N, C-alpha and C positions, 0 to 999 in steps of 0.2 A: 490420605485416601486409604481405604481398606485394601490390604494386600491379598485377600482371599481371591481365588480364581473367579473371574466374573464371566457371565455370558456376554455376548456382544450387545444385547439389549440393555443389560444392567450397566455395562460400561458407558454406553451412550447416555443413559439417564444420569449417571454420576458426573459425566463431563458436562452435561447441560446444567446441572446444579452448580457446578464450579463456575461456568460462564455467567450464570445469573447471580453469583455471590456478590455481596457488597464488599467483600474482601478479596476481590478477584486478583489483584496484582500480587498479593502475598501467596494466594493459593495456586497461582500459576506454576510455582515451583513444584507443587505436588503433582501436577499434570506431567511435568517433565521427568518425574521419577518413574513413570509408567513406561512399559515397552513402546517405543515410538510407533512401531508398525501397527500396534493395536489402536493407537490413539488417532492416527492419521485419517482413517476412514470416517469416524464420527465427526472429526473436524471438517472434512470435506462436505459432509451433509449439512453442517451448521453454516457453511458459507451461503447456503440457500435460504436461511431462516428469514421469515418476514419481519422478525423482531430486529430492528436496526442495531440495538446494543449487543445482542447475542452474535449477530453476524460480524460486527467489528471485533468483538472479543475473540471470536474464532480465528479471525485474521491475525490478531496479536499472538494467540496461542500457537497458530501454525508456524509463525516465525520462530518462536522459542523452541518448539518441539523439533522442527526440521534442522535448526542450527545445532541442537544437541546431537541429533542423529548424524549430521555431517561430521561431527568431531569423531564419531566412532566408526561410521560406515558411509563414506562419501558417495559411493555408487548408489546406495539406497536413497540418499538425499537427492541425487540427480534424478532418480526415478520419480520422486514426488514433483520435482520441477518440470520434468517432461510431461507428467500427467496434467499439471496446471496449464502448460503450453498447449497440449492437445485439446483441452476443453475450450480453448479460444480458436481452434481451427474449425473452419466450416464443415469439414468432414466428420467432426465429432458428433454432429447432430444435436449438440447442446448450445447453450449460450455462454457458458463460462462465468457465471455470476461469481464475483469475489476473487476470481483468479488473478487479475492484474494486481489487486491490492495484496493478496497473499504472497505473490512473487516479490513485490516490493518490500514487504515485511521480512521475508526470508533473506533477501539480498542485503537489507539493512542490518540483519542480525548475524551474518556469517561471512567472513572475508573471502574464503575460498569460493563459495557459491557466488558471491558478488562479482568476483573477477571473471567467472565463467558466464554469468547470465545477465549482467548489467546491459550489455549491448542488445540482447533480446528484448529486454524491457523497453529500451529506447525505441526499438523498431516499431513498437505498438503505437507510438505517437507520430511516427514519421510516414508521410504520405508515399514516400518511395520505399517504405519498408513493409512491415506486416501491420499496416494501419488498421485499427479497430474502428470500423465505421459506425457501429451501434453506440449511440451517445453515452448511455450509462457505463459501458465498458471503457470508453474513452476517458470518462471522468475517473474511473478506477486507475487507469494507466497514468494519468497526470498526477493523481494523488500519490501513486506509488513512486513516481520520480521525485516528488517532493519529500516523501518519507526517506528515500535513499539519500537525497541531497543533505539532509540533516546530519548524516554521519559519514557519508562517503561521497562528497560533492564531486570530486575529480572523476569518478566513474560515470556520472550522468551529465557532465558538462556539455557533451555533444548534443544533448536534447534541447539546448537553449533555442536554436532557430525554430524548432517545432513548437516549443512552449510559447514563443512570441506570437505565433499565428493564433494561438488560443486566446490571447489577450483581446482579440477582436471577435471572439465567438458570440453568437446570439444567446448561448447558454451561460447564465450567470455563474453556475458552479464551475464550469471550465475556466471562465475568466478569473475567478477568485483563486482556484487551485494553481493556475498558471502563474499568477502574480506571486503567490506564496513561494512556489518553487524557484522562480527567477530571483526573488530576493535572497534566497539561501545560496544560490549559485553565483551571486554577484556579477550578473551579466552586464557587459559594457554596451553602451549605445542603445540601451533599451529604456532609459529614463523617460523620454518623451511619451512612449507607449504606456508606461505606468502612470505618468502624470495625467494622461487622458482618462484614467479610471478614478481619479480622486473625487469626481462627482457622481460616481456610480453607487447609488444607494441600495441596489438589490441585495437582499439578505439570502445567505446560503447556509446550509447545515453541513458542518464538517466534523471529522473525527481527527483530533490532534492530541498527541501526548496522552492517549488513554481516555479522552473525554469527547463527548458529542457537544459541539458548541454552535451557536448562531453568530455569524459575522457578516458585516457588509463588505462587498467587494472593495469599496473605497478604503476601508480600514486595512485590508490585506495589501492593497496597492501602496498605501502610506507606509506600512511596516516594511514592505519590500524596498521602497526608496530609502527608508532609514537604514536598513541593513546594508544597502549598497554604499551609502555615505560612510558608514563605519569601515567598510572594507577599503574604501578609497582613501580614508584618512585614519590610518591605524594609530 
């Protein structure tokens, strides 16, 4: 990226071009070289993008940028986390689009923030916690737990009972995301609930490992069962 001093508008336009780049993963490092405080606000705005790819890449970028910020200035990184949490609060007056997913990406990317905020993330899927009643936000929270489960499973294992509830959701995306996360966590005594989804042919659109993909709920349930078998028989 050009190091010449940019206006806020110029920087936002440059970040958008990076998010649209075919070489996004490599260029993400360029974004992390910029002052994090200047990059955060544009990334927040792109969490609202109607373009699904841009929105998800902004989530990925948020994780990388805030993790690097935390290495240098933990309190400033906490401010970002609190801003995401506030956006999910009814008093904020907003909806909090992309906030659960961004929190999950950040927690997956930085150990210190993970230990401080994993319980908050779990609370968003817990009916006795800060449960997110709006279904799109609930999807985001379950996706976020699955994202963290890939790299820090012990920190989100307490979410298993609430994830199991989602296996019976009328929403196919919630069923699939819950199955995916449970498979990563190796939950015991959940096998019958996953087996019940093996005939679920509903297709859902997911963002996993940097790609938007279409999967059947039955496929995710089958993979979850396979992952559990491996953990039971090392």
